[in-house]
Structures are given as C-alpha cells and as structure tokens.
VEXVO-220602 format. One record per residue (C-alpha): x, z, y. Coordinates in steps of 0.1 Angstrom, whole numbers, plus 5000, padded with zeros to 4 digits. Example, Ala and Ser with C-alpha at 12.3 -4.5 7.8 and 13.67 -1.06 7.14 Angstrom:
<<5123,5078,4955>>;
<<5137,5071,4989>>;
//
This chain:
<<5000,5000,5000>>;
<<5028,5009,5024>>;
<<5046,4977,5016>>;
<<5015,4957,5022>>;
<<5009,4974,5056>>;
<<5046,4969,5064>>;
<<5043,4932,5057>>;
<<5011,4929,5077>>;
<<5027,4947,5107>>;
<<5057,4925,5104>>;
<<5036,4894,5106>>;
<<5018,4907,5136>>;
<<5050,4914,5154>>;
<<5064,4880,5145>>;
<<5032,4864,5157>>;
<<5034,4883,5190>>;
<<5070,4873,5194>>;
<<5060,4836,5188>>;
<<5031,4838,5213>>;
<<5054,4855,5239>>;
<<5081,4828,5234>>;
<<5055,4800,5237>>;
<<5041,4815,5269>>;
<<5076,4818,5283>>;
<<5082,4781,5274>>;
<<5050,4771,5291>>;
<<5059,4791,5322>>;
<<5093,4773,5323>>;
<<5075,4739,5319>>;
<<5051,4749,5347>>;
<<5081,4754,5371>>;
<<5094,4720,5361>>;
<<5060,4705,5367>>;
<<5057,4720,5401>>;
<<5091,4705,5410>>;
<<5078,4671,5398>>;
<<5103,4671,5369>>;
<<5076,4655,5348>>;
<<5098,4642,5319>>;
<<5114,4677,5314>>;
<<5080,4693,5317>>;
<<5065,4669,5291>>;
<<5092,4677,5266>>;
<<5086,4714,5268>>;
<<5048,4712,5268>>;
<<5047,4689,5238>>;
<<5072,4711,5219>>;
<<5049,4741,5224>>;
<<5017,4720,5217>>;
<<5030,4706,5184>>;
<<5034,4742,5172>>;
<<4996,4746,5176>>;
<<4996,4765,5209>>;
<<4964,4755,5229>>;
<<4959,4762,5266>>;
<<4935,4745,5290>>;
<<4959,4746,5319>>;
<<4988,4733,5298>>;
<<4967,4703,5285>>;
<<4957,4695,5321>>;
<<4993,4695,5333>>;
<<5006,4676,5302>>;
<<4980,4649,5307>>;
<<4988,4648,5344>>;
<<5025,4645,5338>>;
<<5020,4614,5317>>;
<<4993,4601,5341>>;
<<5015,4604,5371>>;
<<5042,4586,5352>>;
<<5018,4557,5344>>;
<<5019,4564,5307>>;
<<4981,4564,5304>>;
<<4977,4561,5267>>;
<<4998,4592,5262>>;
<<4980,4610,5290>>;
<<4947,4602,5272>>;
<<4958,4620,5241>>;
<<4961,4653,5260>>;
<<4930,4648,5281>>;
<<4912,4643,5248>>;
<<4925,4677,5238>>;
<<4915,4691,5271>>;
<<4879,4680,5269>>;
<<4877,4691,5233>>;
<<4887,4725,5244>>;
<<4864,4726,5274>>;
<<4842,4697,5285>>;
<<4834,4714,5318>>;
<<4863,4700,5339>>;
<<4867,4691,5375>>;
<<4855,4655,5383>>;
<<4890,4642,5388>>;
<<4898,4647,5351>>;
<<4868,4626,5341>>;
<<4881,4598,5363>>;
<<4917,4600,5350>>;
<<4904,4602,5314>>;
<<4883,4570,5319>>;
<<4914,4552,5332>>;
<<4933,4563,5301>>;
<<4905,4550,5279>>;
<<4907,4516,5297>>;
<<4944,4515,5290>>;
<<4937,4513,5253>>;
<<4908,4489,5256>>;
<<4880,4514,5251>>;
<<4859,4502,5280>>;
<<4825,4513,5266>>;
<<4836,4549,5263>>;
<<4855,4547,5296>>;
<<4822,4537,5313>>;
<<4803,4566,5297>>;
<<4830,4590,5310>>;
<<4827,4573,5344>>;
<<4789,4580,5343>>;
<<4798,4617,5339>>;
<<4822,4614,5367>>;
<<4794,4600,5389>>;
<<4771,4629,5380>>;
<<4797,4655,5390>>;
<<4815,4639,5419>>;
<<4788,4638,5445>>;
<<4798,4616,5475>>;
<<4830,4601,5459>>;
<<4836,4565,5470>>;
<<4849,4557,5435>>;
<<4816,4568,5420>>;
<<4797,4547,5446>>;
<<4817,4516,5438>>;
<<4812,4520,5400>>;
<<4774,4526,5405>>;
<<4772,4494,5426>>;
<<4793,4473,5402>>;
<<4782,4482,5367>>;
<<4789,4446,5357>>;
<<4825,4448,5370>>;
<<4839,4435,5337>>;
<<4818,4403,5339>>;
<<4829,4398,5376>>;
<<4866,4403,5366>>;
<<4862,4378,5338>>;
<<4848,4352,5363>>;
<<4879,4358,5385>>;
<<4903,4355,5356>>;
<<4924,4327,5342>>;
<<4938,4314,5375>>;
<<4974,4322,5370>>;
<<5003,4312,5347>>;
<<5028,4340,5344>>;
<<5063,4344,5330>>;
<<5091,4369,5330>>;
<<5110,4366,5363>>;
<<5143,4366,5345>>;
<<5159,4394,5365>>;
<<5146,4425,5347>>;
<<5167,4453,5332>>;
<<5159,4481,5308>>;
<<5151,4503,5338>>;
<<5124,4500,5365>>;
<<5124,4468,5385>>;
<<5097,4462,5410>>;
<<5086,4450,5445>>;
<<5097,4416,5458>>;
<<5102,4399,5491>>;
<<5120,4367,5501>>;
<<5149,4366,5526>>;
<<5158,4329,5530>>;
<<5166,4317,5495>>;
<<5171,4352,5481>>;
<<5146,4373,5463>>;
<<5151,4410,5472>>;
<<5137,4437,5450>>;
<<5141,4474,5439>>;
<<5158,4484,5406>>;
<<5168,4516,5389>>;
<<5196,4498,5370>>;
<<5226,4521,5372>>;
<<5253,4498,5385>>;
<<5264,4517,5416>>;
<<5290,4545,5413>>;
<<5305,4563,5384>>;
<<5281,4592,5383>>;
<<5245,4584,5373>>;
<<5220,4601,5397>>;
<<5187,4608,5380>>;
<<5152,4610,5395>>;
<<5136,4639,5377>>;
<<5101,4625,5380>>;
<<5110,4597,5356>>;
<<5145,4606,5344>>;
<<5157,4572,5356>>;
<<5183,4564,5382>>;
<<5172,4563,5418>>;
<<5162,4527,5429>>;
<<5184,4506,5452>>;
<<5177,4471,5466>>;
<<5191,4441,5448>>;
<<5190,4404,5456>>;
<<5189,4373,5434>>;
<<5196,4338,5447>>;
<<5171,4311,5439>>;
<<5189,4280,5425>>;
<<5179,4244,5428>>;
<<5157,4246,5397>>;
<<5137,4275,5410>>;
<<5154,4300,5387>>;
<<5168,4333,5398>>;
<<5205,4341,5397>>;
<<5222,4373,5386>>;
<<5211,4402,5407>>;
<<5236,4419,5430>>;
<<5234,4449,5452>>;
<<5217,4439,5485>>;
<<5236,4457,5513>>;
<<5259,4487,5515>>;
<<5243,4500,5547>>;
<<5209,4499,5532>>;
<<5214,4513,5497>>;
<<5219,4551,5495>>;
<<5221,4577,5468>>;
<<5183,4581,5469>>;
<<5154,4556,5465>>;
<<5152,4523,5484>>;
<<5124,4499,5477>>;
<<5098,4474,5489>>;
<<5115,4455,5517>>;
<<5098,4431,5540>>;
<<5115,4407,5565>>;
<<5104,4393,5598>>;
<<5100,4355,5600>>;
<<5132,4351,5619>>;
<<5151,4370,5593>>;
<<5166,4394,5618>>;
<<5147,4426,5611>>;
<<5137,4443,5579>>;
<<5115,4473,5571>>;
<<5119,4491,5538>>;
<<5110,4523,5520>>;
<<5136,4551,5514>>;
<<5135,4588,5506>>;
<<5138,4611,5536>>;
<<5175,4605,5540>>;
<<5194,4592,5571>>;
<<5230,4595,5583>>;
<<5239,4618,5554>>;
<<5211,4642,5560>>;
<<5182,4648,5536>>;
<<5149,4660,5550>>;
<<5124,4681,5530>>;
<<5088,4692,5534>>;
<<5076,4728,5534>>;
<<5078,4729,5496>>;
<<5114,4717,5497>>;
<<5104,4682,5484>>;
<<5121,4651,5498>>;
<<5093,4626,5505>>;
<<5093,4588,5514>>;
<<5097,4572,5548>>;
<<5097,4537,5563>>;
<<5129,4526,5579>>;
<<5139,4496,5600>>;
<<5172,4477,5601>>;
<<5185,4447,5620>>;
<<5209,4419,5610>>;
<<5240,4417,5631>>;
<<5270,4394,5624>>;
<<5255,4387,5589>>;
<<5253,4424,5580>>;
<<5224,4448,5579>>;
<<5229,4478,5602>>;
<<5212,4501,5628>>;
<<5190,4518,5602>>;
<<5164,4540,5619>>;
<<5132,4557,5607>>;
<<5099,4546,5623>>;
<<5084,4571,5648>>;
<<5052,4578,5628>>;
<<5071,4591,5598>>;
<<5070,4628,5590>>;
<<5088,4653,5567>>;
<<5054,4666,5556>>;
<<5039,4634,5541>>;
<<5050,4600,5527>>;
<<5049,4566,5543>>;
<<5059,4537,5520>>;
<<5057,4500,5511>>;
<<5056,4482,5544>>;
<<5040,4447,5548>>;
<<5039,4425,5579>>;
<<5011,4404,5592>>;
<<5018,4366,5595>>;
<<5026,4369,5632>>;
<<5049,4400,5627>>;
<<5027,4419,5651>>;
<<5012,4444,5627>>;
<<5027,4466,5600>>;
<<5006,4477,5570>>;
<<5017,4505,5547>>;
<<5006,4532,5523>>;
<<5005,4569,5532>>;
<<4991,4603,5523>>;
<<4992,4615,5559>>;
<<4964,4638,5573>>;
<<4932,4619,5574>>;
<<4938,4601,5542>>;
<<4907,4596,5521>>;
<<4924,4597,5487>>;
<<4958,4602,5470>>;
<<4972,4574,5492>>;
<<4955,4551,5517>>;
<<4964,4519,5535>>;
<<4971,4521,5572>>;
<<4983,4497,5599>>;
<<5001,4500,5632>>;
<<5006,4474,5660>>;
<<5042,4464,5668>>;
<<5043,4462,5706>>;
<<5065,4436,5725>>;
<<5089,4464,5735>>;
<<5094,4474,5699>>;
<<5073,4505,5700>>;
<<5044,4512,5676>>;
<<5008,4522,5681>>;
<<4992,4552,5664>>;
<<4985,4546,5627>>;
<<4950,4534,5619>>;
<<4934,4540,5585>>;
<<4918,4508,5571>>;
<<4887,4528,5562>>;
<<4863,4530,5533>>;
<<4860,4493,5529>>;
<<4895,4494,5515>>;
<<4904,4530,5507>>;
<<4890,4553,5481>>;
<<4897,4588,5468>>;
<<4923,4572,5444>>;
<<4955,4554,5451>>;
<<4956,4524,5475>>;
<<4991,4511,5477>>;
<<5016,4482,5479>>;
<<4999,4460,5506>>;
<<5009,4424,5511>>;
<<4995,4400,5538>>;
<<4996,4363,5529>>;
<<4999,4335,5555>>;
<<4962,4329,5549>>;
<<4956,4363,5564>>;
<<4945,4378,5530>>;
<<4953,4414,5522>>;
<<4964,4420,5487>>;
<<4968,4456,5475>>;
<<4968,4477,5444>>;
<<4942,4504,5436>>;
<<4931,4527,5408>>;
<<4901,4538,5427>>;
<<4879,4507,5421>>;
<<4862,4493,5390>>;
<<4891,4476,5372>>;
<<4909,4470,5339>>;
<<4929,4503,5339>>;
<<4956,4518,5360>>;
<<4965,4500,5392>>;
<<4948,4466,5396>>;
<<4955,4440,5423>>;
<<4927,4433,5447>>;
<<4923,4409,5476>>;
<<4902,4408,5508>>;
<<4903,4385,5538>>;
<<4912,4400,5571>>;
<<4886,4391,5598>>;
<<4897,4407,5630>>;
<<4892,4444,5626>>;
<<4870,4440,5595>>;
<<4874,4428,5559>>;
<<4855,4405,5536>>;
<<4843,4417,5501>>;
<<4872,4432,5481>>;
<<4877,4414,5448>>;
<<4897,4421,5417>>;
<<4919,4390,5411>>;
<<4915,4392,5374>>;
<<4936,4386,5343>>;
<<4964,4378,5335>>;
<<4978,4394,5367>>;
<<4957,4425,5360>>;
<<4956,4443,5326>>;
<<4950,4477,5313>>;
<<4983,4492,5327>>;
<<4997,4494,5362>>;
<<4999,4460,5381>>;
<<5011,4461,5416>>;
<<5035,4447,5443>>;
<<5018,4413,5444>>;
<<5035,4387,5466>>;
<<5026,4350,5469>>;
<<5038,4320,5489>>;
<<5007,4305,5505>>;
<<5020,4269,5504>>;
<<5035,4267,5469>>;
<<5010,4292,5454>>;
<<5040,4307,5435>>;
<<5047,4344,5437>>;
<<5057,4376,5419>>;
<<5041,4409,5408>>;
<<5052,4440,5389>>;
<<5037,4456,5358>>;
<<5045,4482,5332>>;
<<5025,4463,5306>>;
<<5036,4462,5270>>;
<<5062,4437,5260>>;
<<5085,4442,5290>>;
<<5121,4451,5292>>;
<<5118,4485,5309>>;
<<5096,4509,5327>>;
<<5084,4484,5353>>;
<<5092,4446,5352>>;
<<5089,4418,5376>>;
<<5068,4387,5366>>;
<<5067,4353,5382>>;
<<5034,4334,5385>>;
<<5019,4302,5397>>;
<<4983,4301,5409>>;
<<4962,4272,5395>>;
<<4930,4279,5413>>;
<<4921,4300,5444>>;
<<4898,4329,5440>>;
<<4880,4321,5472>>;
<<4851,4298,5466>>;
<<4856,4266,5486>>;
<<4828,4241,5491>>;
<<4820,4209,5511>>;
<<4786,4194,5517>>;
<<4783,4156,5518>>;
<<4757,4129,5514>>;
<<4744,4095,5524>>;
<<4719,4086,5551>>;
<<4697,4056,5541>>;
<<4667,4036,5552>>;
<<4638,4049,5531>>;
<<4623,4014,5528>>;
<<4654,3993,5522>>;
<<4678,4019,5508>>;
<<4705,4005,5531>>;
<<4730,4029,5546>>;
<<4724,4039,5582>>;
<<4756,4044,5603>>;
<<4761,4066,5633>>;
<<4733,4089,5624>>;
<<4736,4124,5639>>;
<<4736,4150,5611>>;
<<4732,4186,5621>>;
<<4738,4217,5599>>;
<<4718,4249,5603>>;
<<4720,4282,5584>>;
<<4691,4297,5564>>;
<<4677,4312,5596>>;
<<4678,4278,5614>>;
<<4708,4288,5636>>;
<<4728,4257,5646>>;
<<4763,4256,5630>>;
<<4778,4222,5637>>;
<<4771,4185,5637>>;
<<4787,4152,5627>>;
<<4778,4115,5625>>;
<<4775,4092,5594>>;
<<4802,4066,5591>>;
<<4800,4029,5586>>;
<<4787,4033,5550>>;
<<4762,4060,5560>>;
<<4782,4089,5546>>;
<<4786,4123,5562>>;
<<4805,4154,5553>>;
<<4807,4191,5563>>;
<<4839,4207,5551>>;
<<4843,4245,5545>>;
<<4807,4255,5540>>;
<<4801,4288,5523>>;
<<4794,4292,5486>>;
<<4762,4307,5474>>;
<<4745,4300,5507>>;
<<4713,4282,5519>>;
<<4716,4255,5546>>;
<<4693,4231,5563>>;
<<4705,4195,5571>>;
<<4688,4174,5597>>;
<<4694,4136,5603>>;
<<4684,4120,5636>>;
<<4686,4083,5645>>;
<<4670,4062,5672>>;
<<4640,4041,5659>>;
<<4638,4064,5629>>;
<<4618,4095,5622>>;
<<4639,4127,5621>>;
<<4642,4141,5586>>;
<<4656,4174,5573>>;
<<4659,4193,5541>>;
<<4670,4225,5525>>;
<<4700,4228,5502>>;
<<4714,4257,5482>>;
<<4752,4256,5478>>;
<<4763,4270,5444>>;
<<4787,4299,5439>>;
<<4816,4278,5426>>;
<<4844,4258,5441>>;
<<4835,4221,5445>>;
<<4814,4196,5464>>;
<<4776,4196,5469>>;
<<4757,4164,5476>>;
<<4726,4162,5498>>;
<<4714,4128,5509>>;
<<4685,4120,5533>>;
<<4664,4089,5537>>;
<<4648,4081,5570>>;
<<4615,4063,5578>>;
<<4615,4037,5606>>;
<<4594,4048,5635>>;
<<4563,4026,5640>>;
<<4540,4026,5670>>;
<<4509,4039,5653>>;
<<4500,4066,5677>>;
<<4465,4063,5691>>;
<<4439,4085,5708>>;
<<4430,4112,5684>>;
<<4462,4109,5663>>;
<<4475,4143,5650>>;
<<4512,4141,5654>>;
<<4517,4168,5628>>;
<<4502,4146,5601>>;
<<4517,4113,5614>>;
<<4552,4128,5615>>;
<<4548,4146,5582>>;
<<4554,4179,5599>>;
<<4546,4209,5576>>;
<<4522,4234,5591>>;
<<4537,4253,5621>>;
<<4535,4288,5607>>;
<<4531,4320,5627>>;
<<4536,4355,5613>>;
<<4505,4375,5609>>;
<<4491,4388,5642>>;
<<4520,4372,5661>>;
<<4522,4344,5686>>;
<<4560,4339,5691>>;
<<4577,4307,5679>>;
<<4596,4313,5647>>;
<<4629,4295,5642>>;
<<4614,4275,5613>>;
<<4585,4265,5636>>;
<<4610,4254,5664>>;
<<4628,4233,5638>>;
<<4595,4213,5633>>;
<<4585,4213,5669>>;
<<4616,4193,5678>>;
<<4600,4163,5660>>;
<<4570,4165,5684>>;
<<4595,4169,5713>>;
<<4614,4138,5702>>;
<<4582,4116,5702>>;
<<4570,4128,5735>>;
<<4604,4121,5751>>;
<<4603,4086,5736>>;
<<4568,4080,5749>>;
<<4569,4096,5784>>;
<<4532,4088,5791>>;
<<4519,4104,5760>>;
<<4497,4135,5765>>;
<<4487,4158,5737>>;
<<4461,4186,5731>>;
<<4477,4216,5713>>;
<<4451,4233,5691>>;
<<4459,4266,5674>>;
<<4439,4281,5645>>;
<<4440,4315,5627>>;
<<4427,4328,5594>>;
<<4395,4348,5592>>;
<<4410,4383,5591>>;
<<4403,4405,5622>>;
<<4373,4398,5643>>;
<<4363,4364,5656>>;
<<4369,4376,5692>>;
<<4404,4388,5683>>;
<<4413,4357,5665>>;
<<4402,4334,5693>>;
<<4424,4353,5717>>;
<<4454,4353,5692>>;
<<4451,4315,5686>>;
<<4449,4309,5724>>;
<<4482,4329,5728>>;
<<4497,4308,5700>>;
<<4487,4275,5716>>;
<<4500,4285,5749>>;
<<4533,4298,5733>>;
<<4537,4264,5717>>;
<<4530,4246,5750>>;
<<4556,4269,5768>>;
<<4582,4260,5742>>;
<<4577,4222,5748>>;
<<4578,4228,5786>>;
<<4609,4248,5783>>;
<<4625,4219,5764>>;
<<4617,4192,5790>>;
<<4581,4181,5787>>;
<<4561,4181,5819>>;
<<4532,4206,5822>>;
<<4506,4179,5831>>;
<<4512,4162,5797>>;
<<4500,4192,5777>>;
<<4468,4210,5771>>;
<<4466,4241,5749>>;
<<4436,4259,5734>>;
<<4429,4284,5706>>;
<<4400,4279,5682>>;
<<4404,4311,5662>>;
<<4387,4311,5628>>;
<<4361,4285,5638>>;
<<4377,4256,5620>>;
<<4389,4269,5586>>;
<<4404,4244,5562>>;
<<4391,4262,5531>>;
<<4365,4286,5519>>;
<<4383,4317,5531>>;
<<4357,4329,5556>>;
<<4355,4367,5562>>;
<<4324,4372,5583>>;
<<4307,4394,5586>>;
<<4328,4420,5568>>;
<<4363,4408,5579>>;
<<4372,4409,5542>>;
<<4382,4381,5518>>;
<<4394,4376,5482>>;
<<4417,4347,5492>>;
<<4454,4349,5486>>;
<<4480,4352,5514>>;
<<4490,4316,5508>>;
<<4454,4304,5513>>;
<<4451,4324,5545>>;
<<4484,4310,5558>>;
<<4470,4275,5555>>;
<<4445,4283,5583>>;
<<4472,4297,5606>>;
<<4482,4263,5620>>;
<<4488,4241,5650>>;
<<4476,4206,5657>>;
<<4490,4181,5682>>;
<<4462,4156,5691>>;
<<4471,4126,5712>>;
<<4447,4124,5741>>;
<<4466,4097,5761>>;
<<4494,4073,5754>>;
<<4497,4047,5782>>;
//
C-alpha cells in the first residue's frame, strides 16, 4: 500500500513538474511573440503543444505567429484547435480562420465562417463587403484568365519582392545574404534583412544577374519597394527607422518602417532623407507615384487608420514640401490590410488587400482614380491571385507587361517575383456603331447627324455618318442603356433604345429614316403622322419629362420647317380624380407643352393649348361617378396623352 501511494505521489510530482516546465516554456515563447520573434515563438509553442499541452491563449498566438508570417495553412491548424477548445472567440479570429481555410481551397467552409464573422463583427467593413458580394467567386472567375505568368528568373531561396524600373534596370528587394561576412537575421521571419538589388534587362527582355543596387541606399536593416520619378533623378523607398547610423524606436522599443527620399548626383544615389510625415510611433511604407509625379501614395498604420494598414496619399508641392497625409477612405480601405499601392499610366490604382472577398491571403485589386473618388474596386482574378499572398503588382501600361510577388507553392523561397503579360484588359471597353439608311430604298444616307443620349435622355455627344452611312461612338460604357437619334433634312427624325452588353467588344445599332412627305392638312394629328409615341406625363404632374421632350423635338422640327403652320395642343387625362380636377390638370399640361415649344423657338401666335380632362377617353376606363376603376396602370396611362392638331398650314 505504501509503495502504491509512493508511486502515485511520485507521478503527481512528476506531472506537476511537467506542467510547470510547460508553462515556463510558454511564458518564454510569449516574450518572443511580444518581440515579434515569431519563428522562435512558433518553435517553442509547437514543442509544448506536441506534448499535449492545451491553452487557449497559446493557440491564439501560435495561429497568429503563422498568420503574420503568411503561412496560412499552418495557421489554420492552430486556429482549428482554438475553435475546438472554445468556439466563442473575438470576431478577428473568425476572419483569420476563414482566410486560412481559403488558403487550402475550402471556400465553402470559409464562407460559413465568414457568416459567423458577419454575425459577430457589427459594423466591420469586411463584413459589409462580404454581405454585398456573396457571389464573389463567380465575379473573380469572370475576371480571371487575362494573364500569362512565368518565373522572373531572378529569384533566390530567400524572400524576393517589390519591383520598379529605373531605365533598363529592374530594382527589387531581396533577403539573399550576399552583403558582408556576418549574416544579420530579422527575427520576424528568421531571414536576412532585405536590401535593394538591380537586374539589367537584356535585348531579349530577359533579366540579368542581380547585383546590389547602391551603397548609400542599402543599410544593415530593411530596404524595399523603391519608386522613381520619370526623370530618374529622385527615388522614394522603404527602410527601417535608420538614418545616419542612428536607429529609431517606438515606445515599445520596436524599430518600425519609414519612407525615405534620395537623389541622383553624378551617377550615384545620395542625400538620403526621411519624409516629414514619418514617425517613430507608426510605420509608413511602399511608396507609389502618380503618373505626373505630383502625388505620393503609401501604406501606413498611422492614427486614423481604419484597419491594420490603410492606403494614404500626399501631394508633392512644387517647392518639394508635402501636404498632410490623406486617408483614401472606406471605398479603398477596410479593417484588414491594404498595402503595396501602384499607379499605372492609365491612372489606375492597383493594391493588395486581405480585407475584401478574395481567394485567400493578400489579393491584388484595381480601381480607376477619378479626381478625388474611385471607381468600383475589382479583384483582378487568377492567375495573378491565388490562395496565398499576392502583392507588389507593377505593370507597364503600353506593353502590358509587368511583375508581381507571391508566396505561392512551387516557388524558390519565401516570396518570389513573377513576370506576366496581360492578354485582355479587365475594364470593359465598348464602341457603338451602325448604318443610317433610307427606309424605302435601303440606301445609305451620308452626313446624317447622329446624337447619343444616356438612359435619362441627357445629351452626351454627336457625330455624322460618313459617305457610306456609317457612324461610330467610341468608348461607350458597358452594361448601360443609351438612346440614339438620327436627323437629316428631308427625312423624319428617328431614334431608338440600345442596351450595351457587359463585355468588351462592339455593339451595332442601325437606324432607317422615312422621307418627309407633305401630307399635313387641316385636322392632321402630328403625333400620329410623325409616329410619335404618346407624350406621357407622370400621375398628377404637368411638367415635361425628359422622354417627352425627346419626342416633342419632332414636332419642333416640323414647325420650324413649316413656319406658317399652326397647331392646337390638346391634353387629356385618365379618369382618376374628379372631372373638375382632371380638366384643370390637363389644361396645365397643355400649357406646359406650349411653353416648351415657345421656349425652343416657336412663336406664341402659332400655338393654342387646351385641356380636355377625362372627357375623351380612348378606352372603357371611365371612373364616374365613384372615381374608381378596375383598369390597369397601363390602360390609364393611354389616356394621359397630348395631341397636336394642325389648324393652319399656309
């Protein structure tokens, strides 16, 4: 009995020692985690976890350590353990877990986790974007297949990323350890700090052997993501908070990132200075220039940031000073990471984000810059984007050749640079064309004025048919409705409605014109003779709608061609409301029509206007004496009409 008790006590003591040792190891790993030494923290956490030790906080940090190092599939394993232990987690863990599931292709489950994220996250922009784009995978599929990609041919077994051209050289960041005897390690990834390298483009378009970029630029800490002004005399780049041999730190003793500027003098880069909106207390990184070099875009987590990092911009003044940083707002930024901006010569903003519905990790997105606003943000699709991190997109707008970085499977190292050629633009591009012909003979009619209107009958532009009767409007918008009008002397004006499809290409819309014949006599209704649809008015309204004005211009054209013609404008209503009210309403409508014609050049003495109310209905939709009817809205609308009766012509 004593032996049994002794053995039991020994086991308890041994178990207690084990638990104590495990807790001590976890505490040591926590300290590494807090210092961003994620690789060392992972090693300790996993050693403890493999021995069966379970702790909610440890699983959170172990998952995060992998997540922040972009190893999403490994992060997912520990988030899985976390949710198995306690499903009631902060919303951010649901979002991260969904990203991890995407990284291994489990999109259905990822979407279910995102639904839970939506339920818990409240007003989170990422939740709103997902709720509004449940079919995001279908949209991404439509945007895919537009690029041919290949290995850039300059990658190492370490991290290589972020490209920019300087003349005929491609400049990029690399963690390859070729500088100095002693290898300096970045504890976050356990790789060397990155320096800038350049590779010359040969006559075949291939990249030569990379060499260190410039002694005055590369330091013992991180340099990355350069961008050069068009004259090649100024560069902006990212570096750790290190200048003139002095290292800056924030309140937690962490050295963050800043944006620096250098100038080219006598063929060498020098005069390295930090930009005035930098701070020791937050990071600014990944500069990008507008096509005119007057604005600088960058990523930052400065105060006022919506998420983990946002995109900002500053104006570069003529005297070299900078404006106050401006957040690009919720159209672009989310509670996730928005980073690595690039502005093409077409004024398109490309950037990477993990806060939008995507394929997993960072995806590349694009939007068109329109003054101080942006067009719809779109995922550029596969094969640029995949289920890992895809970022640092760069494209030459003329050749449609560029580079991007990814940590996708099959690469050489942690991050690799890929070259691509774009085979089809994402932006839908359409032109509208057609033939103008004589309706009777089918012969082409040259020099016909062809006008383009939007769906609300707002004039856009005009052109004239050529010698073969053809017209064309370039750069019309896809997935839009337009009206096209054709006008020619001695012909009746004709117009029609066309829906431009949502795909790149050309849309044909031809019009045939009737010859104008003198068949106007006393009592002729111009509306019927000119094939004018009913001039509609909104219920209880008397103002001229834009579609009504579109038709009234036919009457206007005839009256201008026949300057002695006089007409009687007669307006009618449906039966709803009282007979007295309807007579007054129709009279206002008739006079409103007359005022429109006078405003557009017709003399007052050529026009009479009178309202007839409901006294001349075109169908059996009478309401008296109850003011009620079983007729449809369409039947009632037939009675809300105007007539243009010729009362004099010579």
